[in-house]
Structures are given as C-alpha cells and as structure tokens.
C-alpha positions as CSV (number, residue, x, y, z in Angstrom):
1,M,18.3,-2.6,29.5
2,I,17.2,1.0,29.2
3,N,17.4,3.1,32.3
4,F,14.2,5.1,31.7
5,K,14.6,7.1,34.8
6,S,17.9,8.7,33.8
7,A,16.8,9.0,30.2
8,F,13.6,10.9,31.1
9,E,15.6,13.0,33.6
10,F,17.7,14.1,30.7
11,L,14.7,14.9,28.7
12,R,13.3,17.0,31.5
13,K,16.6,19.0,31.8
14,E,17.0,19.5,28.1
15,K,13.4,20.4,27.2
16,G,14.2,22.4,24.2
17,I,16.3,19.9,22.4
18,S,14.1,17.0,23.5
19,F,10.9,18.6,22.3
20,I,12.3,19.6,18.9
21,S,13.8,16.1,18.4
22,V,10.7,14.2,19.4
23,M,8.4,16.5,17.3
24,A,10.7,16.1,14.2
25,I,10.7,12.3,14.5
26,F,6.9,12.4,15.2
27,V,6.3,14.4,12.0
28,S,8.6,12.1,10.0
29,F,6.8,9.0,11.2
30,V,3.4,10.4,10.6
31,L,4.4,11.3,7.1
32,L,5.9,7.8,6.7
33,G,2.6,6.3,7.9
34,F,0.7,8.5,5.4
35,M,2.9,7.4,2.6
36,L,2.6,3.7,3.4
37,S,-1.2,4.2,3.7
38,F,-1.3,6.0,0.3
39,L,0.7,3.2,-1.2
40,V,-1.8,0.6,0.1
41,F,-4.9,2.7,-0.8
42,S,-3.5,3.3,-4.3
43,N,-2.8,-0.4,-4.7
44,T,-6.3,-1.2,-3.5
45,A,-7.9,1.3,-6.0
46,L,-5.7,0.1,-8.9
47,N,-6.5,-3.5,-8.0
48,F,-10.2,-2.7,-8.2
49,L,-9.9,-0.9,-11.5
50,Q,-7.8,-3.6,-13.0
51,K,-10.5,-6.2,-12.2
52,Q,-13.0,-4.2,-14.3
53,V,-10.9,-4.8,-17.4
54,Q,-12.2,-8.0,-19.1
55,V,-11.8,-10.1,-22.1
56,R,-15.1,-10.3,-24.1
57,V,-15.4,-13.4,-26.3
58,F,-18.1,-13.4,-29.1
59,F,-19.2,-16.7,-30.5
60,K,-20.4,-17.8,-33.9
61,D,-23.9,-19.1,-34.3
62,I,-22.6,-22.6,-34.8
63,F,-21.6,-22.7,-31.2
64,S,-24.8,-23.4,-29.3
65,E,-25.9,-21.8,-26.0
66,E,-25.5,-25.2,-24.2
67,Q,-21.9,-25.4,-25.4
68,I,-21.2,-21.8,-24.3
69,L,-22.6,-22.5,-20.8
70,N,-20.4,-25.6,-20.6
71,L,-17.4,-23.5,-21.5
72,K,-18.4,-21.0,-18.9
73,S,-18.5,-23.7,-16.2
74,Q,-15.0,-24.9,-17.3
75,L,-13.7,-21.3,-17.1
76,E,-15.1,-20.8,-13.6
77,S,-13.1,-23.8,-12.3
78,D,-9.9,-22.2,-13.7
79,P,-7.9,-20.7,-10.8
80,R,-6.9,-17.7,-12.9
81,I,-10.5,-16.7,-13.5
82,M,-12.3,-14.5,-11.0
83,E,-15.7,-14.1,-12.8
84,V,-17.4,-15.2,-16.0
85,G,-20.5,-13.5,-17.3
86,Y,-22.8,-14.7,-20.0
87,T,-24.8,-12.6,-22.4
88,S,-27.2,-14.4,-24.7
89,K,-28.2,-13.2,-28.2
90,E,-31.5,-12.1,-26.8
91,Q,-29.9,-10.2,-23.9
92,A,-27.5,-8.5,-26.3
93,L,-30.4,-7.4,-28.4
94,L,-32.2,-5.9,-25.4
95,I,-29.0,-4.1,-24.3
96,F,-28.4,-2.7,-27.8
97,K,-32.0,-1.5,-28.1
98,E,-31.7,0.3,-24.8
99,F,-28.6,2.2,-26.1
100,S,-30.3,3.0,-29.4
101,K,-33.8,3.8,-28.1
102,N,-33.6,7.3,-29.7
103,D,-33.1,5.7,-33.2
104,P,-36.4,3.9,-34.0
105,V,-35.2,3.1,-37.6
106,L,-32.2,1.2,-36.3
107,Q,-34.2,-0.6,-33.7
108,E,-36.7,-1.9,-36.3
109,S,-33.8,-3.4,-38.3
110,L,-32.4,-5.3,-35.4
111,S,-32.9,-9.0,-34.7
112,T,-31.3,-11.7,-32.5
113,N,-29.5,-13.1,-35.6
114,I,-27.3,-10.0,-35.9
115,L,-25.8,-9.9,-32.4
116,P,-23.7,-12.8,-31.1
117,A,-23.7,-14.4,-27.7
118,S,-20.7,-13.7,-25.6
119,L,-18.7,-14.4,-22.4
120,E,-17.2,-11.6,-20.3
121,I,-14.1,-13.0,-18.5
122,R,-12.3,-11.3,-15.6
123,T,-9.1,-12.6,-14.1
124,R,-7.8,-12.5,-10.5
125,D,-4.5,-11.1,-11.8
126,V,-4.6,-8.6,-14.6
127,K,-1.4,-10.2,-16.0
128,D,-3.4,-13.3,-17.0
129,L,-5.7,-11.3,-19.4
130,D,-3.1,-11.5,-22.2
131,Q,-3.0,-15.3,-22.0
132,I,-6.8,-15.6,-21.9
133,Y,-6.9,-13.3,-25.0
134,E,-4.4,-15.5,-26.9
135,E,-6.2,-18.7,-25.9
136,F,-9.5,-17.6,-27.5
137,S,-8.2,-15.6,-30.5
138,N,-7.5,-18.7,-32.5
139,K,-10.5,-20.9,-31.7
140,E,-12.7,-21.8,-34.6
141,E,-16.0,-21.2,-32.8
142,V,-15.0,-17.7,-31.8
143,E,-16.2,-14.8,-34.0
144,S,-14.0,-12.2,-32.3
145,V,-12.3,-11.3,-29.0
146,K,-12.4,-7.8,-27.6
147,Y,-9.8,-6.8,-25.0
148,L,-8.9,-3.2,-23.9
149,K,-5.2,-4.0,-23.6
150,D,-4.2,-0.4,-23.6
151,I,-6.2,0.2,-20.4
152,K,-4.8,-2.8,-18.7
153,D,-1.2,-1.7,-19.6
154,R,-1.9,1.8,-18.4
155,F,-3.2,0.5,-15.0
156,S,-0.1,-1.7,-14.7
157,Y,2.2,1.3,-15.5
158,V,0.4,3.6,-13.0
159,S,0.6,0.9,-10.3
160,L,4.4,0.6,-10.9
161,I,5.0,4.3,-10.8
162,V,2.9,4.7,-7.6
163,T,4.8,1.9,-5.9
164,I,8.2,3.3,-6.9
165,V,7.4,6.9,-5.9
166,S,5.9,5.9,-2.6
167,L,8.8,3.7,-1.6
168,A,11.3,6.4,-2.6
169,I,9.5,9.0,-0.5
170,T,9.2,6.6,2.4
171,T,13.0,6.0,2.2
172,V,13.6,9.7,2.3
173,F,11.5,10.1,5.4
174,F,13.3,7.3,7.1
175,V,16.7,8.8,6.2
176,V,15.6,12.2,7.5
177,S,14.6,10.6,10.8
178,F,17.9,8.9,11.0
179,G,19.7,12.2,10.4
180,I,17.7,13.8,13.2
181,I,18.8,11.1,15.7
182,L,22.4,11.6,14.6
183,S,22.3,15.4,14.9
184,T,20.5,15.3,18.3
185,I,23.0,12.8,19.9
186,R,25.9,14.8,18.4
187,I,24.6,18.0,20.0
188,N,24.1,16.2,23.3
189,I,27.6,14.7,23.2
190,Y,29.2,18.1,22.5
191,S,27.2,19.8,25.3
192,K,28.4,17.1,27.8
193,K,32.0,17.1,26.7
194,E,33.4,18.3,30.0
195,E,31.2,15.9,32.0
196,I,32.4,13.0,29.8
197,E,36.1,13.9,30.4
198,I,35.5,14.1,34.2
199,I,33.8,10.7,34.2
200,K,36.7,9.2,32.3
201,L,39.2,10.8,34.7
202,V,37.6,9.1,37.7
203,G,37.6,5.7,36.0
204,G,34.1,5.6,34.4
205,S,33.8,2.7,31.9
206,N,33.0,3.2,28.2
207,D,29.7,1.6,28.7
208,F,28.8,4.0,31.5
209,V,29.7,6.9,29.3
210,T,27.9,5.8,26.1
211,R,24.7,4.2,27.6
212,P,23.0,7.5,28.4
213,F,23.3,8.8,24.8
214,I,22.0,5.5,23.4
215,E,19.1,5.6,25.8
216,Q,18.3,9.2,24.8
217,G,18.2,8.2,21.1
218,L,15.8,5.4,21.9
219,I,13.6,7.6,24.0
220,Y,13.4,10.3,21.3
221,S,12.6,7.8,18.5
222,M,10.2,5.6,20.5
223,T,8.3,8.6,21.9
224,G,8.0,10.1,18.4
225,S,6.9,6.8,16.9
226,L,4.4,6.1,19.7
227,L,2.8,9.5,19.3
228,S,2.7,9.0,15.5
229,G,1.0,5.6,16.0
230,V,-1.7,7.2,18.1
231,V,-2.3,10.0,15.5
232,L,-2.3,7.5,12.6
233,T,-4.8,5.2,14.4
234,V,-7.2,8.2,15.0
235,I,-6.9,9.5,11.4
236,L,-7.2,6.1,9.7
237,S,-10.1,5.1,11.9
238,S,-11.9,8.4,11.0
239,V,-11.3,7.6,7.3
240,F,-13.1,4.3,7.8
241,F,-16.0,5.5,9.8
242,L,-16.5,8.6,7.6
243,N,-16.3,6.2,4.6
244,V,-13.7,8.4,2.8
245,L,-12.9,7.0,-0.6
246,G,-15.5,4.2,0.0
247,I,-13.1,2.4,2.4
248,R,-15.8,1.2,4.7
249,D,-17.8,-0.2,1.7
250,L,-14.7,-2.2,0.6
251,G,-14.0,-3.4,4.1
252,S,-10.5,-4.5,3.2
253,V,-7.3,-3.3,1.5
254,V,-4.9,-4.9,-0.9
255,L,-1.3,-5.0,0.5
256,F,0.4,-6.5,-2.6
257,S,-0.7,-8.3,-5.7
258,N,-4.1,-9.7,-4.7
259,Y,-3.5,-10.3,-1.0
260,K,-6.3,-8.7,0.9
261,I,-6.6,-8.1,4.6
262,P,-9.4,-6.4,6.7
263,Y,-8.9,-2.6,7.0
264,F,-8.4,-2.5,10.8
265,I,-5.8,-5.3,10.6
266,F,-3.9,-3.1,8.2
267,V,-4.1,-0.2,10.7
268,I,-2.7,-2.4,13.4
269,I,0.1,-3.7,11.2
270,L,0.9,-0.1,10.2
271,V,1.1,1.1,13.8
272,V,3.3,-2.0,14.7
273,I,5.6,-1.2,11.7
274,V,6.0,2.4,12.7
275,N,6.8,1.5,16.3
276,V,9.3,-1.3,15.3
277,L,11.0,1.1,12.9
278,G,11.0,3.7,15.8
279,Y,12.9,1.3,18.0
280,L,15.3,0.3,15.2
281,L,15.9,3.9,14.2
282,G,16.6,4.9,17.8
283,S,18.9,2.0,18.4
284,V,20.9,2.1,15.2
285,G,21.0,5.9,15.0
286,S,22.1,6.5,18.6
287,R,24.8,3.8,18.4
288,T,26.0,5.2,15.1
289,A,26.2,8.7,16.6
290,V,28.1,7.5,19.6
291,K,30.5,5.6,17.5
292,N,31.2,8.6,15.2
293,Y,31.1,11.5,17.6
294,L,32.1,10.2,21.0
295,K,35.8,9.7,21.1
296,I,36.6,7.6,24.2
C-alpha cells in the first residue's frame, strides 16, 4: 500500500525535481491523449468519407421498375448493405436537365429512353464494395456498373497510414514518459545514497529502502496523468460544445472499423486509459529503476 504521507513529504522537500518530473509526465500524457484523440477523429472522418463511396448499378430497359424495387428490398436486407437509393429513368432525366440547363439544344434532345434507371449501393464496410461490384458486373439485366475504386483504395491507404503513424507517435510518448520515471528515480537514489547506506547499517530491510522510491515514481506518474486527464476533459468538451470539425453534429466517434460510441463516452474512456497507463507507468518504471540503480 502506498504511504502517501511520506511520498508527498518527499515531493515537498524536493520541489524542483518533483515539479519538473510531474510536468514532463503531464505534457507527455496530454500529447498521448491528443494523439489517441487524433487517431479516433481521423478514423471517424475516414469512416464517414468511405461511406460516401458507392456502387452505382445501371439497368437495361428490359428490367422493369417493379423488378428493380424488388431487388432494392432484397439488398436492404443484406447485412453488408448500409443504404440503397433508387433513381428512376424520369428522375435521372430531371437531374441531367438540371446539370445541362445552360445547354438548351442538349436538353431538347433528351428523353427518358436515353437514361437508365439505377441503384446506388453503400456498404457498412468499404471492403465489401469490391464484392458488390463483382456480383453485379456479370448480371444480364445490368447495363453497366460504376464504382470509384481508386477513391475507395485511397481512403483505405490513408486510414492505414494514419493508424500506423498515430500508434508509432503514441508509443514514442509512452517510452519518453517511462524514461522520465527512470531518470527521476535514478537521481533520487543517487541523492539519497548516504541515507540508504545508514539505513542498511542499522538493519533496515530491503523493502523499507526501496518502497519510498517506488511510491515516488507512482506519485509522479499518477499526478501527471490525473492533471492531463483534467486538461483533456476540458479541451475535448470544448471541442464538442464549440462543434469543432462538426463533432457535435456527429454525436459519436468511430473507435475501430465501424464500432461507434457516443462522444462523451469516448472522453471518459480516454481519461480512464490515461490514468491507468499513468499507474502502470509509475509502477513499472519505478520498480525498474530501483532494480537497475539501487544496489542493496
């Protein structure tokens, strides 16, 4: 059990070292929180953009509107499908006329027989678009299938790069924080070298000698992580209420794949993660420093 009284007493006596250590860990954990938030926000944005990519299926005139609507109903029951839109020949004509309204000659030559009816298919997972495209490409009643595969592949590539870079930077911040704990405990051990020798001479146990340094590491790390949790909560709450990046309009974020959670649940999870990591960092870091630098 941590002796908070003695640990805080040490912090009071060694104000300079304590302040620098806590602030360094605080900054590292704030940056860690920002990187994790950036990773989640990027994943949310990419998930939204990917869902705008669709397979558009154009049908031959031999395939009636009733048959197309029946197919639409079947697709909507498919667990892979997020949304299916239908554009009739008449609607397609109106849309094209709107785009070509500055070309009266072209408009006069248009008729509903020229433009085919179509279905616009969006999937829950962008990876399923390739399979949907292949399924419709060889159907007899299909005139053509349009699919912006390059855009889908680019989104997938960007998503992968963002994930790798964010995880790499997050790992660096965690390693830096671990190094701070090691260095701080090392300095404390060397500054107390004579006291440690005296304690050992009068019969002090190994646990009695090592415990204060382990407690100090925990206090440094937990104080820094708690402060960073408060700052992250304030900043991320402001992002929501000020509707930065349209976060409030979305109301939720995508953690991984298509798993969505409410925004404030994400904030709570992030703060918990930061504080748990703070405890683990302090515990492992201080014990590692004691094992490496305290020769008893």
